[in-house]
C-alpha positions in Angstrom: 73.2 115.1 93.3 76.1 113.4 94.5 79.7 114.9 93.9 82.3 113.2 91.8 84.9 112.6 94.9 81.7 110.7 96.3 80.9 108.7 93.7 84.6 107.8 93.1 84.9 106.6 96.7 81.9 104.5 96.8 82.7 103.0 93.5 86.1 102.3 94.8 85.1 100.9 97.9 82.4 98.4 96.4 85.0 97.2 93.9 87.5 96.3 96.9 84.7 94.8 99.0 83.6 92.9 95.8 87.2 92.0 95.1 87.5 90.7 98.7 84.3 88.7 98.8 85.2 86.9 95.1 88.7 86.1 96.7 87.2 84.5 99.8 84.6 82.4 98.0 86.8 81.1 95.7 90.3 80.8 97.6 89.8 81.6 101.1 92.1 84.6 100.8 91.8 88.1 101.6 93.4 91.1 100.9 94.5 93.2 103.9 96.8 96.4 104.1 98.5 97.6 107.6 96.5 100.5 109.1 100.0 102.4 109.4 100.6 101.9 105.7 97.0 102.8 104.7 97.5 106.1 107.0 100.7 107.2 105.0 99.1 106.4 101.8 96.1 108.4 102.4 98.1 111.6 103.5 100.5 111.0 100.3 97.5 111.0 98.1 96.4 114.0 99.9 99.3 116.3 99.2 99.6 118.8 96.7 101.9 117.8 93.9 104.6 120.3 95.1 105.2 118.8 98.3 104.6 115.0 97.6 108.2 113.5 97.9 107.6 110.8 95.5 104.9 110.6 92.5 101.8 109.0 93.5 99.2 108.3 90.4 96.0 108.0 92.3 93.6 110.6 93.5 92.6 110.9 96.9 89.1 109.7 96.3 90.2 106.4 94.5 93.0 106.1 97.6 90.3 106.5 100.3 87.8 104.3 98.5 90.4 101.5 97.9 91.6 101.4 101.6 88.5 102.5 103.6 87.9 98.6 104.5 91.2 98.4 106.0 90.5 101.4 107.8 87.0 100.5 109.4 87.3 96.8 109.5 90.1 95.3 111.8 90.7 91.8 110.7 91.9 89.4 113.3 94.3 86.9 112.4 94.1 83.4 114.3 
């Protein structure tokens, strides 16, 4: 049985990859976020509520899932 954290991460990763594929086929546009910003958002989502400098509404599992393709795949612009 998979944990809730794993299911949310896999679900949000699948949503993000599906969104990228749909945008690529219809408009030839890709969503990409710089890796530095992704790292900062994941650290911000992982902090306890008392230590967060700004409120961040998404849990760590969703944040990791949304930005996992940006961390794993490097896109080269031409």
